[in-house]
N, C-alpha and C positions, 0 to 999 in steps of 0.2 A: 393326548388324554381329555377326555371329557370332566370340566372343573363344576360342580354343582356351588352356587352360592351359599353362603349361611342361610340368606335370606328365604331362599328356595327349598333348603331342605327342611327348616323351621314350618314354611307354609304347608308344605305337602305330608310332614310327618315322618321325614326319612331320618332315619339316625345313623349314625355313621357307617355302622357294618352294612346297611342297605345299600349305600352310596358308593361303599367299597366295592361290593359286590356288582354293582352296577357298571363301575368304570372299570373293575376286571373283566367283565362280558364284552364290554365296547374294545378293549385293549385287544381281548383275546379275537374277536371275530375280525379284528382289522389285521392282527396277525396271521391267522387261519387264510384269509384272503390275499394277503403277500405269499402265504408259503404257497399256495393254489397257485398262482399267478406264476411264480416261481417254474412251480413242474409244468405248466404250461408251456412257457417259454423253452425250458430245457426238452420238451419234447418237440414243438415246433423245429427247433434248432437241430434234433436227432433226425427228424423229417427232411430237410432242406439238405442235410449230410448224405442220407441215403439216396436223395432225387440226383446231388450233384454226382456221387458215386455209381449209379446206374448212367446217368447221362455220358460219364466219361468211358465206362464199360462199353456201351453200345457204341460212342465212336470209335473208338478201339477196335471193337469187331467190325464194323463196317468198313475201316481202312484196312483192315487184316483181309476181310473178305475181298476186297477191290484189288489188292495186290495179287492176291489167289487167283483172283479169275482174270485181271487183264494181264498179268505179269508171267505168272509162274505155271500155270496150268497151258496155257498155248506153247511153251518152251517144252513141257513134258509129253504134249499130246504124242509126239512122234515116237517116243520109247514104250507106250500103252499098247494094249492088245485093241482088235478093231472093235470089240466090244464095249469096252472101256472109252476108247476115242468117242462112240456113236452115244455115249449115257453122258460123257461129258461136253461134248457138243449140244447135244439137246438141253441141257441144264445152264450151258452159256447161253444160248437162244432165248431161252425162258426169261434169264435175267435181263438181258438186252431188251427184250420185249417189255418187261416191268419198266425199266430204266425210262424208255423212250413215252411209256402210258403216264408214267408220275416222275417227271423231272423235278429234280430238287429245288426248293425255291431260293430265289436269288436274294 
C-alpha cells in the first residue's frame, strides 16, 4: 500500500480524504490486476486440460483404428460379402499407402 508522508501531503495540499482516495484507488488497481491474472491463469489451465483430453482421445482413437485395421478386419473379411471385402481392401490399401507416405516420427 502507498503511504504519503506528512510533508508530502502538506507540500501538495492533500488532505486526509484525498490521500485515502488515492490509496484506495492504488489498492483497488492492484487487486483488480491480481483478479484478472487469476482469471487468465484459470483459463490457460482449462485450455491445457482440454488439449490434454484431446490428445488422449486422439491417441485412443488411433490405437483403436490400428487394432481394427491390423487385427480385426483381416479376420472378419472371410465372413463378408465380396462387395464388402472389396471396399475394406480398398480402405486398408489406402490406409497403408498413407502410413508409408507419412511415417510416424521416431
